[in-house]
VEXMILUM-57653 format. One line per field, with one value per residue: residue number from 0; residue in three letters; x, y, z of N, C-alpha, C, CB in turn. Coordinates in pm, whole numbers, plus 50000, padded with zeros to 5 digits. Glycine has a CB too. Example, Ala and Ser with C-alpha at 12.3 -4.5 7.8 and 13.67 -1.06 7.14 Angstrom:
VEXMILUM-57653
i (0 | 1)
aa (ALA | SER)
nxx (51319 | 51285)
nyy (49431 | 49775)
nzz (50780 | 50708)
caxx (51230 | 51367)
cayy (49550 | 49894)
cazz (50780 | 50714)
cxx (51320 | 51290)
cyy (49670 | 50003)
czz (50780 | 50787)
cbxx (51131 | 51408)
cbyy (49553 | 49940)
cbzz (50905 | 50572)
end
This chain:
VEXMILUM-57653
i (0 | 1 | 2 | 3 | 4 | 5 | 6 | 7 | 8 | 9 | 10 | 11 | 12 | 13 | 14 | 15 | 16 | 17 | 18 | 19 | 20 | 21 | 22 | 23 | 24 | 25 | 26 | 27 | 28 | 29 | 30 | 31 | 32 | 33 | 34 | 35 | 36 | 37 | 38 | 39 | 40 | 41 | 42 | 43 | 44 | 45 | 46 | 47 | 48 | 49 | 50 | 51 | 52 | 53 | 54 | 55 | 56 | 57 | 58 | 59 | 60 | 61 | 62 | 63 | 64 | 65 | 66 | 67 | 68 | 69 | 70 | 71 | 72 | 73 | 74 | 75 | 76 | 77 | 78 | 79 | 80 | 81 | 82 | 83 | 84 | 85 | 86 | 87 | 88 | 89 | 90 | 91 | 92 | 93 | 94 | 95 | 96 | 97 | 98 | 99 | 100 | 101 | 102 | 103 | 104 | 105 | 106 | 107 | 108 | 109 | 110 | 111 | 112 | 113 | 114 | 115 | 116 | 117 | 118 | 119 | 120 | 121 | 122 | 123 | 124 | 125 | 126 | 127 | 128 | 129 | 130 | 131 | 132 | 133 | 134 | 135 | 136 | 137 | 138 | 139 | 140 | 141 | 142 | 143 | 144 | 145 | 146 | 147 | 148 | 149 | 150 | 151 | 152 | 153 | 154 | 155 | 156 | 157 | 158 | 159 | 160 | 161 | 162 | 163 | 164 | 165 | 166 | 167 | 168 | 169)
aa (MET | PRO | VAL | LYS | LYS | ILE | THR | ARG | ILE | ALA | LEU | LEU | SER | ALA | ILE | LEU | TYR | VAL | SER | LYS | VAL | VAL | LEU | GLU | PHE | LEU | PRO | ASN | VAL | GLU | LEU | VAL | SER | PHE | LEU | ILE | LEU | ILE | TYR | THR | LEU | VAL | PHE | GLY | SER | GLU | THR | LEU | LEU | VAL | ILE | ALA | VAL | PHE | ASN | LEU | PHE | GLU | PHE | ILE | GLN | TRP | GLY | PHE | GLY | VAL | TRP | TRP | VAL | SER | TYR | LEU | TYR | VAL | TRP | PRO | LEU | LEU | ARG | LEU | ILE | VAL | LEU | ILE | LEU | LYS | LYS | ALA | VAL | LYS | GLU | GLU | PHE | LEU | VAL | TRP | GLY | ILE | VAL | SER | GLY | GLY | TYR | GLY | LEU | SER | PHE | GLY | GLY | LEU | PHE | ALA | LEU | ALA | TYR | LEU | PRO | VAL | ASP | PRO | SER | TYR | ALA | LEU | ALA | TYR | TRP | ILE | SER | GLY | LEU | PRO | TRP | ASP | VAL | TRP | HIS | GLY | VAL | TRP | ASN | PHE | VAL | LEU | VAL | PHE | ALA | LEU | GLY | LYS | PRO | LEU | TYR | ARG | VAL | LEU | LYS | ILE | CYS | TYR | ASP | LYS | MET | ASP | TYR | GLY | GLY | ARG | ASN | GLY)
nxx (25392 | 25056 | 24859 | 24633 | 24780 | 24981 | 24913 | 24756 | 25009 | 25114 | 24893 | 24896 | 25125 | 25085 | 24972 | 25051 | 25319 | 25158 | 25012 | 25214 | 25356 | 25115 | 25098 | 25324 | 25360 | 25326 | 25492 | 25612 | 25398 | 25234 | 25134 | 25256 | 25357 | 25125 | 24994 | 25153 | 25151 | 24870 | 24850 | 25066 | 24891 | 24667 | 24823 | 25001 | 25342 | 25346 | 25305 | 25612 | 25676 | 25553 | 25663 | 25900 | 25864 | 25783 | 25985 | 26133 | 26024 | 26025 | 26334 | 26373 | 26199 | 26349 | 26641 | 26983 | 27058 | 27184 | 26955 | 26775 | 26917 | 26868 | 26551 | 26564 | 26542 | 26426 | 26110 | 26090 | 26138 | 25947 | 25744 | 25831 | 25809 | 25544 | 25427 | 25537 | 25403 | 25155 | 24986 | 24939 | 24859 | 24633 | 24343 | 24332 | 24352 | 24391 | 24661 | 24797 | 24785 | 24949 | 25206 | 25264 | 25254 | 25522 | 25669 | 25692 | 25819 | 26042 | 26184 | 26338 | 26572 | 26614 | 26659 | 26871 | 27087 | 27160 | 27344 | 27592 | 27803 | 27901 | 27971 | 27954 | 27902 | 27773 | 27543 | 27431 | 27379 | 27215 | 27029 | 26943 | 26849 | 26636 | 26454 | 26208 | 26017 | 26021 | 25877 | 25663 | 25565 | 25558 | 25303 | 25120 | 25127 | 24973 | 24745 | 24636 | 24637 | 24514 | 24246 | 24171 | 24245 | 24095 | 23868 | 23971 | 24127 | 23916 | 23786 | 23959 | 24026 | 23779 | 23769 | 23990 | 23930 | 23702 | 23774 | 23891 | 24112 | 24198 | 24073 | 24248 | 24394 | 24614)
nyy (19196 | 19338 | 19325 | 19537 | 19740 | 19788 | 19883 | 20122 | 20273 | 20292 | 20452 | 20701 | 20739 | 20840 | 21012 | 21266 | 21297 | 21354 | 21607 | 21747 | 21779 | 21905 | 22143 | 22270 | 22531 | 22709 | 22901 | 22786 | 22714 | 22459 | 22116 | 21920 | 21929 | 21985 | 21728 | 21534 | 21605 | 21543 | 21248 | 21131 | 21228 | 21050 | 20763 | 20753 | 20608 | 20480 | 20636 | 20679 | 20527 | 20613 | 20861 | 20782 | 20625 | 20857 | 21058 | 20868 | 20911 | 21148 | 21143 | 21022 | 21187 | 21391 | 21319 | 21325 | 21533 | 21802 | 21913 | 21697 | 21545 | 21699 | 21653 | 21401 | 21447 | 21615 | 21604 | 21356 | 21465 | 21668 | 21457 | 21318 | 21540 | 21586 | 21332 | 21330 | 21596 | 21486 | 21331 | 21547 | 21771 | 21641 | 21665 | 21961 | 22194 | 22457 | 22459 | 22276 | 22443 | 22612 | 22505 | 22348 | 22630 | 22703 | 22503 | 22561 | 22851 | 22754 | 22606 | 22672 | 22719 | 22477 | 22311 | 22453 | 22341 | 22119 | 22186 | 22322 | 22162 | 22175 | 22457 | 22665 | 22929 | 22966 | 22813 | 22946 | 23218 | 23084 | 23053 | 23311 | 23441 | 23335 | 23361 | 23542 | 23364 | 23151 | 23291 | 23302 | 23074 | 22944 | 23095 | 23007 | 22715 | 22751 | 22864 | 22633 | 22421 | 22514 | 22536 | 22301 | 22110 | 21948 | 21883 | 21714 | 21540 | 21413 | 21261 | 21037 | 20945 | 20845 | 20631 | 20515 | 20392 | 20231 | 20066 | 19669 | 19508 | 19247 | 19229 | 19436 | 19735 | 19847)
nzz (02890 | 02908 | 02659 | 02630 | 02733 | 02604 | 02419 | 02498 | 02557 | 02322 | 02162 | 02341 | 02337 | 02084 | 02036 | 02186 | 02032 | 01799 | 01853 | 01939 | 01648 | 01521 | 01627 | 01576 | 01455 | 01604 | 01796 | 02108 | 02194 | 02328 | 02350 | 02498 | 02733 | 02884 | 02818 | 02913 | 03185 | 03272 | 03165 | 03355 | 03591 | 03587 | 03454 | 03587 | 03676 | 03433 | 03256 | 03186 | 02945 | 02766 | 02749 | 02639 | 02416 | 02269 | 02273 | 02111 | 01840 | 01793 | 01744 | 01559 | 01350 | 01324 | 01432 | 01548 | 01806 | 02029 | 02156 | 02136 | 02360 | 02557 | 02585 | 02680 | 02957 | 03048 | 02971 | 03156 | 03418 | 03437 | 03463 | 03709 | 03879 | 03904 | 03957 | 04257 | 04331 | 04309 | 04548 | 04714 | 04565 | 04406 | 04266 | 04191 | 04008 | 03950 | 04100 | 03936 | 03721 | 03771 | 03866 | 03585 | 03424 | 03568 | 03508 | 03213 | 03200 | 03323 | 03105 | 02940 | 03067 | 03156 | 02944 | 02832 | 03005 | 02878 | 02701 | 02842 | 02888 | 02614 | 02571 | 02792 | 02826 | 02611 | 02690 | 02870 | 02723 | 02521 | 02718 | 02846 | 02623 | 02536 | 02720 | 02685 | 02508 | 02722 | 02910 | 02792 | 02712 | 02960 | 03029 | 02891 | 02865 | 03175 | 03110 | 02945 | 03117 | 03333 | 03185 | 03016 | 03179 | 03404 | 03242 | 03049 | 03221 | 03413 | 03195 | 03080 | 03310 | 03390 | 03157 | 03198 | 03444 | 03435 | 03206 | 03187 | 03312 | 03409 | 03673 | 03772 | 03736 | 03500)
caxx (25295 | 24912 | 24794 | 24589 | 24869 | 25077 | 24836 | 24726 | 25130 | 25103 | 24823 | 24907 | 25232 | 25117 | 24867 | 25157 | 25364 | 25090 | 24948 | 25327 | 25374 | 25023 | 25133 | 25465 | 25350 | 25292 | 25606 | 25606 | 25246 | 25265 | 25022 | 25315 | 25374 | 24952 | 24924 | 25253 | 25076 | 24737 | 24859 | 25103 | 24788 | 24605 | 24862 | 25134 | 25473 | 25340 | 25379 | 25765 | 25698 | 25475 | 25764 | 26014 | 25804 | 25773 | 26143 | 26211 | 25959 | 26124 | 26462 | 26312 | 26169 | 26450 | 26806 | 27035 | 27133 | 27197 | 26824 | 26739 | 26945 | 26726 | 26445 | 26584 | 26541 | 26340 | 25995 | 26124 | 26138 | 25834 | 25663 | 25860 | 25765 | 25406 | 25406 | 25577 | 25340 | 25010 | 24896 | 24937 | 24782 | 24506 | 24257 | 24335 | 24407 | 24456 | 24798 | 24836 | 24846 | 25068 | 25335 | 25289 | 25302 | 25618 | 25783 | 25711 | 25898 | 26216 | 26199 | 26468 | 26694 | 26647 | 26710 | 27029 | 27165 | 27272 | 27480 | 27637 | 27957 | 27952 | 27986 | 27894 | 27867 | 27670 | 27428 | 27386 | 27344 | 27073 | 26895 | 26897 | 26801 | 26502 | 26347 | 26075 | 25982 | 25986 | 25755 | 25506 | 25550 | 25484 | 25147 | 25014 | 25078 | 24898 | 24645 | 24579 | 24607 | 24374 | 24089 | 24138 | 24311 | 23995 | 23761 | 24042 | 24174 | 23797 | 23731 | 24073 | 24055 | 23671 | 23786 | 24059 | 23878 | 23606 | 23899 | 23908 | 24259 | 24211 | 24042 | 24358 | 24397 | 24739)
cayy (19355 | 19264 | 19372 | 19641 | 19820 | 19808 | 19953 | 20206 | 20323 | 20329 | 20568 | 20798 | 20837 | 20912 | 21161 | 21293 | 21346 | 21446 | 21726 | 21862 | 21807 | 22000 | 22300 | 22354 | 22644 | 22843 | 22916 | 22749 | 22687 | 22309 | 22009 | 21782 | 21948 | 21937 | 21547 | 21451 | 21601 | 21457 | 21159 | 21100 | 21195 | 20914 | 20660 | 20709 | 20596 | 20420 | 20772 | 20708 | 20469 | 20713 | 20947 | 20725 | 20624 | 21015 | 21075 | 20788 | 20961 | 21276 | 21081 | 20913 | 21283 | 21508 | 21332 | 21331 | 21676 | 21829 | 21979 | 21584 | 21459 | 21733 | 21567 | 21289 | 21457 | 21750 | 21521 | 21256 | 21573 | 21710 | 21351 | 21286 | 21652 | 21544 | 21222 | 21404 | 21620 | 21402 | 21295 | 21699 | 21867 | 21625 | 21748 | 22138 | 22206 | 22616 | 22439 | 22222 | 22555 | 22684 | 22420 | 22363 | 22753 | 22734 | 22422 | 22665 | 22918 | 22742 | 22517 | 22728 | 22715 | 22340 | 22263 | 22458 | 22203 | 21996 | 22261 | 22312 | 22047 | 22203 | 22567 | 22720 | 23033 | 22960 | 22792 | 23112 | 23300 | 23046 | 23075 | 23434 | 23491 | 23244 | 23425 | 23608 | 23260 | 23103 | 23328 | 23308 | 22889 | 22930 | 23141 | 22871 | 22589 | 22755 | 22888 | 22485 | 22304 | 22539 | 22575 | 22200 | 21991 | 21893 | 21777 | 21582 | 21444 | 21335 | 21168 | 20997 | 20898 | 20762 | 20543 | 20435 | 20298 | 20140 | 19911 | 19565 | 19478 | 19107 | 19249 | 19511 | 19876 | 19866)
cazz (02929 | 02833 | 02510 | 02630 | 02828 | 02513 | 02262 | 02537 | 02564 | 02188 | 02141 | 02400 | 02268 | 01923 | 02040 | 02246 | 01907 | 01685 | 01940 | 01897 | 01509 | 01494 | 01664 | 01536 | 01361 | 01711 | 01871 | 02241 | 02233 | 02281 | 02405 | 02532 | 02902 | 02904 | 02817 | 02981 | 03343 | 03281 | 03145 | 03484 | 03696 | 03566 | 03446 | 03685 | 03626 | 03258 | 03153 | 03153 | 02865 | 02672 | 02678 | 02579 | 02266 | 02231 | 02212 | 01952 | 01748 | 01771 | 01679 | 01361 | 01268 | 01342 | 01413 | 01712 | 01804 | 02146 | 02146 | 02167 | 02477 | 02654 | 02556 | 02751 | 03094 | 03037 | 02983 | 03262 | 03544 | 03428 | 03502 | 03855 | 03961 | 03898 | 04018 | 04398 | 04383 | 04325 | 04623 | 04784 | 04485 | 04380 | 04131 | 04234 | 03859 | 03971 | 04116 | 03853 | 03605 | 03826 | 03845 | 03459 | 03361 | 03654 | 03426 | 03122 | 03243 | 03343 | 03018 | 02862 | 03157 | 03189 | 02795 | 02839 | 03072 | 02791 | 02625 | 02979 | 02847 | 02480 | 02587 | 02941 | 02738 | 02485 | 02745 | 02973 | 02616 | 02498 | 02825 | 02855 | 02480 | 02521 | 02835 | 02677 | 02524 | 02828 | 02981 | 02654 | 02746 | 03091 | 03049 | 02738 | 03017 | 03235 | 03048 | 02889 | 03218 | 03390 | 03102 | 03006 | 03270 | 03484 | 03173 | 03001 | 03347 | 03432 | 03060 | 03061 | 03447 | 03361 | 03068 | 03300 | 03565 | 03359 | 03134 | 03234 | 03302 | 03471 | 03789 | 03828 | 03651 | 03517)
cxx (25182 | 24898 | 24733 | 24705 | 24970 | 25001 | 24791 | 24869 | 25137 | 25058 | 24829 | 25045 | 25205 | 25022 | 24966 | 25258 | 25245 | 25050 | 25131 | 25341 | 25275 | 25021 | 25240 | 25458 | 25340 | 25408 | 25592 | 25488 | 25233 | 25169 | 25082 | 25299 | 25202 | 24958 | 25061 | 25205 | 24970 | 24744 | 24933 | 25021 | 24728 | 24662 | 24972 | 25250 | 25445 | 25369 | 25563 | 25808 | 25681 | 25579 | 25850 | 25983 | 25837 | 25903 | 26179 | 26128 | 26036 | 26266 | 26428 | 26317 | 26300 | 26635 | 26832 | 27059 | 27144 | 27073 | 26761 | 26778 | 26846 | 26586 | 26392 | 26557 | 26442 | 26154 | 25981 | 26096 | 26028 | 25698 | 25708 | 25798 | 25570 | 25355 | 25439 | 25467 | 25166 | 24933 | 24893 | 24830 | 24660 | 24442 | 24259 | 24417 | 24412 | 24611 | 24818 | 24898 | 24920 | 25191 | 25334 | 25336 | 25483 | 25744 | 25794 | 25798 | 26066 | 26228 | 26339 | 26614 | 26724 | 26707 | 26857 | 27115 | 27263 | 27387 | 27604 | 27802 | 27999 | 28050 | 27946 | 27869 | 27743 | 27522 | 27368 | 27328 | 27202 | 26980 | 26821 | 26809 | 26621 | 26422 | 26189 | 26017 | 25902 | 25880 | 25589 | 25491 | 25478 | 25302 | 25089 | 25024 | 24975 | 24763 | 24597 | 24584 | 24498 | 24230 | 24060 | 24181 | 24203 | 23918 | 23847 | 24098 | 24037 | 23764 | 23863 | 24060 | 23892 | 23718 | 23895 | 24021 | 23749 | 23669 | 23902 | 24025 | 24250 | 24187 | 24175 | 24374 | 24543 | 24800)
cyy (19292 | 19386 | 19523 | 19781 | 19889 | 19918 | 20126 | 20324 | 20392 | 20449 | 20685 | 20855 | 20911 | 20999 | 21277 | 21361 | 21446 | 21573 | 21794 | 21887 | 21944 | 22136 | 22371 | 22457 | 22740 | 22813 | 22913 | 22726 | 22514 | 22222 | 21899 | 21821 | 21913 | 21810 | 21489 | 21453 | 21516 | 21273 | 21094 | 21130 | 21059 | 20777 | 20648 | 20676 | 20481 | 20519 | 20774 | 20658 | 20531 | 20798 | 20881 | 20724 | 20779 | 21049 | 20977 | 20825 | 21081 | 21259 | 21093 | 21086 | 21372 | 21434 | 21337 | 21469 | 21693 | 21875 | 21828 | 21516 | 21548 | 21690 | 21445 | 21310 | 21564 | 21702 | 21434 | 21324 | 21599 | 21537 | 21296 | 21444 | 21616 | 21437 | 21284 | 21455 | 21600 | 21366 | 21496 | 21779 | 21822 | 21674 | 21903 | 22157 | 22372 | 22551 | 22418 | 22329 | 22619 | 22620 | 22425 | 22521 | 22752 | 22633 | 22516 | 22740 | 22887 | 22642 | 22556 | 22667 | 22533 | 22265 | 22309 | 22401 | 22128 | 22067 | 22315 | 22248 | 22090 | 22354 | 22647 | 22842 | 23082 | 22913 | 22893 | 23215 | 23264 | 23069 | 23216 | 23470 | 23433 | 23271 | 23454 | 23493 | 23184 | 23127 | 23337 | 23132 | 22898 | 22983 | 23051 | 22774 | 22612 | 22765 | 22711 | 22378 | 22359 | 22520 | 22402 | 22100 | 21911 | 21828 | 21692 | 21483 | 21347 | 21213 | 21016 | 20880 | 20742 | 20617 | 20442 | 20321 | 20191 | 20018 | 19804 | 19514 | 19322 | 19154 | 19362 | 19642 | 19861 | 19729)
czz (02873 | 02745 | 02518 | 02695 | 02721 | 02416 | 02372 | 02504 | 02414 | 02148 | 02198 | 02368 | 02122 | 01923 | 02095 | 02094 | 01833 | 01713 | 01911 | 01758 | 01471 | 01498 | 01647 | 01517 | 01488 | 01834 | 02052 | 02293 | 02230 | 02369 | 02510 | 02655 | 02943 | 02926 | 02914 | 03148 | 03374 | 03259 | 03293 | 03617 | 03684 | 03543 | 03487 | 03608 | 03497 | 03243 | 03082 | 03029 | 02767 | 02622 | 02613 | 02441 | 02198 | 02217 | 02118 | 01857 | 01683 | 01737 | 01571 | 01339 | 01264 | 01378 | 01524 | 01685 | 01982 | 02200 | 02193 | 02319 | 02583 | 02676 | 02670 | 02908 | 03135 | 03068 | 03120 | 03392 | 03566 | 03487 | 03638 | 03915 | 03958 | 03988 | 04221 | 04421 | 04387 | 04423 | 04739 | 04700 | 04441 | 04263 | 04156 | 04083 | 03834 | 03999 | 04012 | 03719 | 03658 | 03812 | 03686 | 03385 | 03430 | 03550 | 03263 | 03108 | 03261 | 03264 | 02934 | 02933 | 03144 | 03009 | 02782 | 02867 | 02952 | 02689 | 02719 | 02925 | 02672 | 02473 | 02679 | 02861 | 02690 | 02569 | 02820 | 02838 | 02537 | 02621 | 02840 | 02700 | 02476 | 02647 | 02801 | 02597 | 02608 | 02874 | 02877 | 02708 | 02866 | 03109 | 02931 | 02846 | 03108 | 03238 | 02991 | 02979 | 03316 | 03305 | 03093 | 03076 | 03349 | 03385 | 03140 | 03114 | 03387 | 03312 | 03074 | 03197 | 03448 | 03285 | 03167 | 03361 | 03526 | 03230 | 03245 | 03238 | 03393 | 03593 | 03835 | 03702 | 03632 | 03435)
cbxx (25338 | 24746 | 24657 | 24463 | 24954 | 25126 | 24614 | 24675 | 25241 | 25036 | 24727 | 24877 | 25360 | 25106 | 24710 | 25211 | 25403 | 24974 | 24868 | 25469 | 25334 | 24948 | 25126 | 25535 | 25214 | 25097 | 25660 | 25659 | 25127 | 25434 | 24956 | 25465 | 25438 | 24841 | 24912 | 25416 | 25013 | 24637 | 24909 | 25215 | 24676 | 24537 | 24851 | 25109 | 25588 | 25214 | 25376 | 25859 | 25657 | 25357 | 25835 | 26049 | 25616 | 25701 | 26256 | 26221 | 25836 | 26132 | 26511 | 26059 | 26042 | 26375 | 26877 | 27186 | 27020 | 27293 | 26774 | 26786 | 27128 | 26692 | 26491 | 26722 | 26677 | 26371 | 25996 | 26277 | 26203 | 25839 | 25664 | 26057 | 25830 | 25381 | 25527 | 25692 | 25391 | 25013 | 24957 | 25099 | 24850 | 24449 | 24075 | 24453 | 24292 | 24375 | 24850 | 24731 | 24763 | 25055 | 25329 | 25168 | 25182 | 25573 | 25720 | 25643 | 25837 | 26291 | 26068 | 26468 | 26652 | 26475 | 26615 | 27071 | 27030 | 27164 | 27425 | 27521 | 27893 | 27810 | 27965 | 28005 | 27918 | 27729 | 27437 | 27584 | 27461 | 27066 | 26945 | 27031 | 26921 | 26534 | 26405 | 26067 | 26049 | 26051 | 25801 | 25564 | 25711 | 25581 | 25111 | 25121 | 25193 | 24931 | 24684 | 24657 | 24748 | 24379 | 24101 | 24142 | 24419 | 23918 | 23666 | 24168 | 24225 | 23680 | 23754 | 24188 | 24035 | 23572 | 23841 | 24079 | 23820 | 23504 | 24113 | 23842 | 24372 | 24349 | 24023 | 24509 | 24343 | 24773)
cbyy (19537 | 19223 | 19261 | 19608 | 19717 | 19666 | 19810 | 20164 | 20208 | 20252 | 20547 | 20772 | 20751 | 20818 | 21148 | 21142 | 21214 | 21393 | 21675 | 21825 | 21664 | 21978 | 22324 | 22330 | 22643 | 22838 | 23051 | 22829 | 22772 | 22261 | 21921 | 21728 | 22151 | 21956 | 21436 | 21519 | 21728 | 21525 | 21160 | 21156 | 21294 | 20926 | 20621 | 20575 | 20545 | 20364 | 20927 | 20650 | 20382 | 20804 | 21029 | 20591 | 20593 | 21116 | 21064 | 20603 | 20990 | 21355 | 20947 | 20772 | 21353 | 21615 | 21447 | 21228 | 21826 | 21908 | 22060 | 21517 | 21447 | 21837 | 21505 | 21243 | 21482 | 21825 | 21430 | 21204 | 21700 | 21781 | 21245 | 21245 | 21830 | 21504 | 21089 | 21514 | 21695 | 21298 | 21108 | 21787 | 21908 | 21666 | 21700 | 22206 | 22120 | 22734 | 22353 | 22133 | 22654 | 22711 | 22251 | 22311 | 22909 | 22683 | 22222 | 22728 | 22938 | 22708 | 22510 | 22912 | 22787 | 22257 | 22335 | 22515 | 22072 | 21880 | 22403 | 22194 | 21810 | 22212 | 22598 | 22734 | 23013 | 22824 | 22694 | 23221 | 23296 | 22898 | 23047 | 23531 | 23402 | 23073 | 23573 | 23767 | 23232 | 23120 | 23486 | 23346 | 22782 | 23025 | 23330 | 22788 | 22570 | 22799 | 23014 | 22431 | 22255 | 22681 | 22685 | 22186 | 22056 | 21989 | 21817 | 21622 | 21553 | 21444 | 21296 | 21125 | 21086 | 20848 | 20615 | 20497 | 20406 | 20254 | 19962 | 19502 | 19622 | 19020 | 19101 | 19399 | 20036 | 19886)
cbzz (02840 | 02945 | 02463 | 02700 | 02951 | 02444 | 02172 | 02665 | 02602 | 02130 | 02150 | 02524 | 02247 | 01775 | 02169 | 02336 | 01815 | 01634 | 02159 | 01942 | 01421 | 01548 | 01779 | 01435 | 01239 | 01788 | 01817 | 02313 | 02106 | 02308 | 02270 | 02485 | 02960 | 02772 | 02596 | 02951 | 03381 | 03150 | 03018 | 03495 | 03692 | 03473 | 03355 | 03778 | 03758 | 03159 | 03279 | 03253 | 02870 | 02745 | 02756 | 02629 | 02270 | 02338 | 02323 | 01934 | 01798 | 01893 | 01704 | 01319 | 01313 | 01502 | 01339 | 01780 | 01708 | 02160 | 01975 | 02062 | 02521 | 02633 | 02429 | 02722 | 03146 | 02843 | 02863 | 03255 | 03534 | 03243 | 03396 | 03891 | 03872 | 03772 | 03929 | 04407 | 04378 | 04289 | 04709 | 04776 | 04375 | 04470 | 04119 | 04425 | 03735 | 04136 | 04196 | 03835 | 03536 | 03962 | 03917 | 03409 | 03419 | 03839 | 03399 | 03123 | 03338 | 03498 | 02937 | 02873 | 03343 | 03271 | 02662 | 02882 | 03129 | 02669 | 02543 | 03094 | 02852 | 02379 | 02513 | 03103 | 02649 | 02343 | 02810 | 03074 | 02522 | 02458 | 02978 | 02891 | 02334 | 02507 | 02877 | 02604 | 02521 | 02899 | 03050 | 02385 | 02779 | 03194 | 03026 | 02526 | 03136 | 03270 | 02933 | 02767 | 03307 | 03433 | 02894 | 02919 | 03386 | 03570 | 03046 | 02909 | 03500 | 03439 | 02856 | 03058 | 03595 | 03271 | 02918 | 03388 | 03693 | 03285 | 03106 | 03193 | 03382 | 03456 | 03865 | 03851 | 03733 | 03677)
end
């Protein structure tokens, strides 16, 4: 793997992690969903490595828990959804805002799936009790992507397109 690519993955992972830490005081307001969406649009499949490093940082800070298991599928699932929709949605950030908002709304349900093997009734109670926070999460995801998505996408796209990778990007 080229040094520039490793450096980019490290930098994007650090930005993802620091953005989460900085906003931890605001419940269910986060830039992780927003950044994973934008990273996937610009860097494609490479975002999976960024997510893996981010998850490792979370594990190092907080240790193992059922919540961490959720991180192993919740963030890659968002990346997969963006990859699937990328050609159809293109640069329509109103649509990306709706996708991100819907993802935030469904986040608690997706997160609760990890609790099913432990206790299905707990998983259901966890999901239902968190629905107001999922609505809040969805609203903020929509606002962030709609307001900041296009500018950040364009900046990252310009930077990525101007990088010299020996005749190819990536």
